[in-house]
C-alpha positions in Angstrom: -3.8 -20.0 -38.6 -4.5 -16.7 -38.9 -5.6 -16.3 -35.3 -2.9 -18.5 -34.0 0.2 -16.4 -35.8 -1.6 -13.6 -34.1 -1.9 -14.8 -30.8 1.9 -15.6 -31.2 2.5 -12.3 -31.8 0.9 -10.9 -29.1 2.5 -12.9 -26.4 5.8 -11.8 -27.7 4.8 -8.6 -27.6 3.5 -9.5 -23.6 6.7 -11.5 -23.3 9.1 -8.5 -24.7 7.5 -6.0 -22.2 7.6 -8.7 -19.2 11.2 -8.7 -19.9 11.8 -4.9 -19.9 9.9 -4.9 -16.8 11.9 -7.6 -15.2 14.8 -5.0 -16.3 13.7 -2.1 -15.3 14.5 -1.9 -11.6 19.0 -2.7 -12.9 18.3 0.4 -14.6 16.8 3.1 -12.4 15.7 1.9 -8.9 14.8 4.6 -7.1 12.5 3.9 -4.0 9.7 5.9 -5.2 9.2 4.8 -8.7 9.8 1.0 -7.4 6.6 1.3 -5.0 4.1 3.0 -7.6 5.6 0.5 -9.6 5.2 -2.0 -7.5 1.3 -0.9 -6.4 1.0 -1.1 -10.3 1.0 -4.9 -10.2 -0.6 -5.2 -7.3 -4.0 -3.1 -8.8 -3.3 -4.7 -12.3 -4.1 -8.1 -10.3 -7.7 -6.4 -8.7 -8.2 -5.6 -12.3 -7.9 -8.4 -13.9 -9.8 -10.2 -11.7 -12.8 -7.2 -12.3 -12.1 -7.7 -16.1 -12.7 -11.9 -15.9 -16.5 -10.9 -14.4 -17.1 -7.8 -16.4 -15.4 -8.3 -19.7 -15.5 -12.4 -19.7 -18.8 -12.4 -18.7 -21.0 -9.7 -18.6 -21.2 -9.5 -14.7 -21.6 -6.4 -13.3 -20.1 -6.3 -9.3 -20.3 -2.7 -7.0 -18.7 -5.3 -4.2 -15.7 -7.3 -6.0 -13.9 -4.9 -3.3 -14.9 -7.3 -0.5 -12.8 -10.1 -2.4 -9.9 -7.4 -2.1 -10.7 -6.9 1.6 -10.8 -10.3 2.6 -7.4 -11.0 1.8 -5.8 -8.0 3.0 -7.7 -8.6 5.8 -6.4 -12.0 6.5 -2.5 -11.4 5.7 -2.7 -8.7 8.3 -4.3 -10.7 11.2 -2.8 -14.2 10.5 0.5 -12.4 10.5 0.0 -10.3 13.3 -1.4 -13.9 14.9 1.9 -16.1 13.8 4.5 -13.9 13.3 6.4 -12.5 10.6 7.3 -15.6 8.6 7.3 -16.9 5.1 4.8 -20.1 6.5 2.7 -17.8 7.9 2.4 -15.4 4.9 1.5 -18.8 2.8 -0.8 -20.3 4.9 -2.2 -15.9 5.4 -3.0 -16.0 1.8 -4.1 -19.3 0.9 -6.9 -18.4 4.0 -7.6 -15.6 2.4 -8.4 -17.1 -1.0 -10.5 -19.9 0.6 -12.3 -17.8 2.6 -12.8 -15.6 -0.5 -14.0 -18.4 -2.5 -16.5 -19.6 0.0 -17.8 -15.8 0.2 -18.3 -15.7 -3.8 -20.0 -18.9 -3.9 -22.7 -18.2 -1.1 -22.9 -14.5 -2.6 -22.8 -15.9 -6.0 -25.8 -18.7 -5.9 -27.8 -15.7 -3.8 -27.5 -13.2 -6.3 -26.5 -14.0 -9.6 -30.2 -15.6 -10.4 -30.6 -11.8 -10.6 -31.1 -9.2 -13.1 -27.4 -7.6 -13.8 -28.4 -4.1 -12.2 -30.3 -5.9 -8.9 -27.3 -8.1 -8.9 -24.9 -5.0 -9.0 -26.6 -3.7 -6.1 -26.5 -6.3 -4.3 -23.0 -7.2 -4.4 -22.7 -3.4 -2.6 -25.2 -4.4 0.1 -23.0 -7.3 0.5 -19.5 -5.4 0.3 -21.0 -2.8 3.3 -21.9 -5.6 4.7 -18.2 -6.7 5.5 -17.1 -2.9 5.5 -19.4 -2.5 8.9 -18.1 -5.7 10.4 -14.8 -4.5 9.8 -15.9 -1.3 11.5 -17.8 -2.8 14.8 -15.5 -6.0 15.2 -13.1 -3.7 17.2 -11.2 -6.6 18.7 -9.8 -8.4 15.5 -9.8 -5.6 12.8 -9.4 -2.3 15.2 -12.0 -0.4 13.0 -10.9 2.4 11.3 -8.1 3.1 13.1 -6.7 -0.3 11.9 -3.7 -1.8 12.9 0.4 -2.3 11.9 2.2 -6.0 11.7 5.5 -7.3 10.4 6.2 -8.8 7.6 9.3 -11.5 6.6 12.7 -9.7 6.7 12.6 -11.1 3.2 10.5 -8.8 2.3 11.1 -5.5 3.6 13.5 -5.0 0.8 11.9 -3.0 -1.7 13.4 -4.5 -4.6 12.7 -8.4 -3.3 8.7 -7.5 -3.2 8.9 -6.0 -6.9 10.0 -8.9 -8.5 7.8 -11.1 -5.7 4.8 -9.0 -7.0 6.1 -9.0 -10.7 5.9 -13.0 -10.7 2.5 -12.9 -9.0 1.4 -10.9 -11.9 2.4 -13.0 -14.4 1.4 -16.3 -12.9 -2.0 -14.4 -12.4 -2.3 -13.2 -15.9 -1.4 -16.7 -16.9 -4.1 -18.7 -15.1 -6.5 -16.5 -15.8 -5.4 -16.2 -19.9 -6.0 -20.0 -20.0 -9.1 -20.1 -17.6 -11.0 -17.7 -20.4 -8.9 -19.9 -23.4 -10.5 -22.6 -21.9 -14.0 -24.3 -22.8 -15.0 -23.4 -20.0 -14.0 -19.5 -20.8 -15.3 -19.5 -24.3 -18.8 -20.9 -22.6 -18.2 -18.0 -20.3 -17.9 -15.3 -23.3 -21.6 -17.1 -24.7 -23.0 -16.2 -21.9 -21.7 -12.8 -22.2 -23.0 -12.0 -25.6 -26.0 -14.1 -25.4 -27.3 -15.5 -21.8 -30.8 -17.2 -23.3 -29.3 -18.6 -26.3 -26.2 -20.5 -24.3 -29.1 -21.6 -21.7 -31.5 -22.6 -24.7 -28.0 -24.9 -25.3 -28.6 -26.9 -22.3 -26.2 -24.5 -20.3 -26.3 -24.6 -17.1 -25.7 -20.4 -16.5 -25.7 -20.0 -12.8 -23.2 -22.8 -12.6 -21.1 -21.2 -15.5 -21.7 -17.4 -13.5 -20.3 -19.0 -10.2 -17.1 -20.8 -11.2 -16.4 -17.3 -12.4 -16.9 -15.5 -9.4 -15.3 -18.0 -7.2 -11.8 -17.5 -9.5 -12.1 -14.3 -9.6 -12.7 -13.8 -5.8 -9.6 -15.8 -5.3 -7.2 -13.1 -7.7 -9.0 -10.4 -5.8 -7.6 -11.7 -2.7 -3.9 -12.4 -3.9 -4.2 -8.2 -5.0 -5.2 -7.2 -1.3 -3.0 -10.0 0.3 -0.3 -8.2 -1.8 -1.3 -4.5 -0.9 -1.4 -5.0 2.8 2.1 -6.2 2.7 3.7 -3.4 1.0 2.0 -1.0 3.3 2.4 -3.2 6.7 -1.0 -1.9 7.9 -4.4 -2.2 7.7 -7.9 -0.8 7.6 -11.2 -0.4 6.3 -10.0 1.3 3.5 -9.7 -1.6 1.8 -12.7 -2.4 1.4 -14.1 1.5 0.2 -16.1 1.2 -2.3 -13.3 3.7 -4.0 -11.2 0.5 -5.0 -14.0 -0.8 -6.2 -14.2 2.3 -8.7 -10.8 2.1 -10.0 -11.1 -1.5 -10.9 -14.0 -0.9 -12.8 -12.3 2.3 -14.7 -9.0 0.1 -15.4 -10.7 -2.4 -16.7 -12.9 -0.1 -19.2 -9.9 2.5 -19.7 -7.4 -0.9 -21.2 -10.2 -2.7 -22.9 -13.2 -5.4 -21.8 -12.5 -8.5 -21.8 -8.7 -8.5 -22.5 -6.8 -9.0 -19.7 -4.0 -7.1 -21.1 -6.2 -3.7 -20.7 -6.6 -4.5 -17.3 -3.0 -4.2 -16.3 -2.4 -1.2 -19.0 -5.7 0.4 -17.3 -4.2 -0.2 -14.0 -0.9 1.2 -15.0 -2.5 4.2 -16.7 -5.1 4.8 -13.6 -1.9 5.1 -10.5 0.1 6.8 -13.1 -2.2 9.3 -13.4 -3.0 9.8 -10.2 0.4 9.9 -8.7 0.8 12.5 -11.3 -2.1 14.3 -10.5 -1.2 14.0 -6.4 2.4 15.5 -7.1 1.1 18.3 -9.7 -1.4 19.3 -6.5 2.1 20.4 -4.4 3.6 22.5 -7.3 0.1 24.8 -7.5 -3.4 24.9 -6.1 -5.1 24.7 -9.0 -4.2 20.7 -9.3 -5.6 20.3 -5.7 -8.8 19.6 -7.1 -7.1 16.9 -9.0 -10.1 14.5 -9.2 -11.1 17.1 -11.8 -8.7 16.2 -13.9 -8.6 12.2 -13.2 -12.3 12.9 -14.8 -11.3 14.6 -17.9 -8.5 11.8 -18.7 -11.1 9.3 -18.5 -13.2 11.4 -20.3 -11.0 11.8 -23.1 -9.6 8.0 -23.5 -13.1 6.8 -23.6 -14.1 9.4 -26.4 -10.9 8.8 -28.2 -11.0 4.4 -27.5 -14.4 3.8 -27.4 -13.4 0.0 -26.2 -10.3 0.7 -24.4 -6.8 1.0 -26.2 -6.5 -2.7 -26.4 -9.7 -3.4 -27.4 -10.2 -0.3 -29.9 -6.5 -0.9 -31.0 -7.4 -4.4 -32.1 -10.6 -3.3 -33.7 -8.5 -1.2 -35.6 -6.1 -3.8 -36.9 -8.7 -6.3 -37.5 -10.8 -3.5 -39.6 -7.1 -2.4 -41.4 -7.1 -6.8 -42.2 -10.5 -7.1 -43.3 -9.8 -3.9 -45.7 -6.7 -6.0 -47.1 -7.7 -8.6 -47.5 -10.7 -7.2 -49.7 -8.8 -5.7 -51.7 -6.8 -8.6 -52.5 -9.7 -10.2 -53.5 -11.1 -7.7 -55.7 
């Protein structure tokens, strides 16, 4: 009963935040602000997909960005070939999701049998392979120069795209939440806590890890698709290691294994990046904004060792346990 009440309370808070976010453009619709918040929505989807691996399955991946890039290039190439229509966009997103599912399945089957650090390095190698392909296959990707493409007129309006990205974020959050709370999700969490014990109970560890990898890859591809739609341009930066590091930082800062923490982490990282970049125009000392960014990360980790959401939950549980002991005493 207590867990049910806690879950309902969390859903109520999340629902309230969602309503306020939906109403925000009606109060403040400055173009620059809308763009930043839309980017937060998109990167939050990517961070949640990474959290499914790291937080719920215990998989550390240095190549998760390849699925982000697959989604991005799929949309850009298909839209360029078929034209800027809503059906072609839906086809492009579907193509990216299917390709990501196929790639994540084969990469998972090839590498998830390895120990965590070996797997992490192998995923980095696969990601580097996709980056090289994107750089060299210039007839299709235009290499590092990239290319622009047109999008449907409906999505050119920033307010419309704001709500589209927001709705997609909510849908992905609800689907991943349902996935993690399902019996399959519980098995993934048991694998994270004690892989050998889960295996001794008869679970095929590799199969469950591959399923998590496929689901995370599809979610990451959706994020990549939205990312290039808002830019209307794609190049090899969508496969850069920096994006993978950002996803890792978002997950750790927000709280590993919380999903909502990934959204919060995405907001903190994106807003910090935006503010520090703006300050660089004011004073030369902020031109080295990456140093201040690193200090911010260190500060958050010191104050919130389990991430912001994870630490708050830990404090809440300790307080309730203390109150319960006092009542019994």
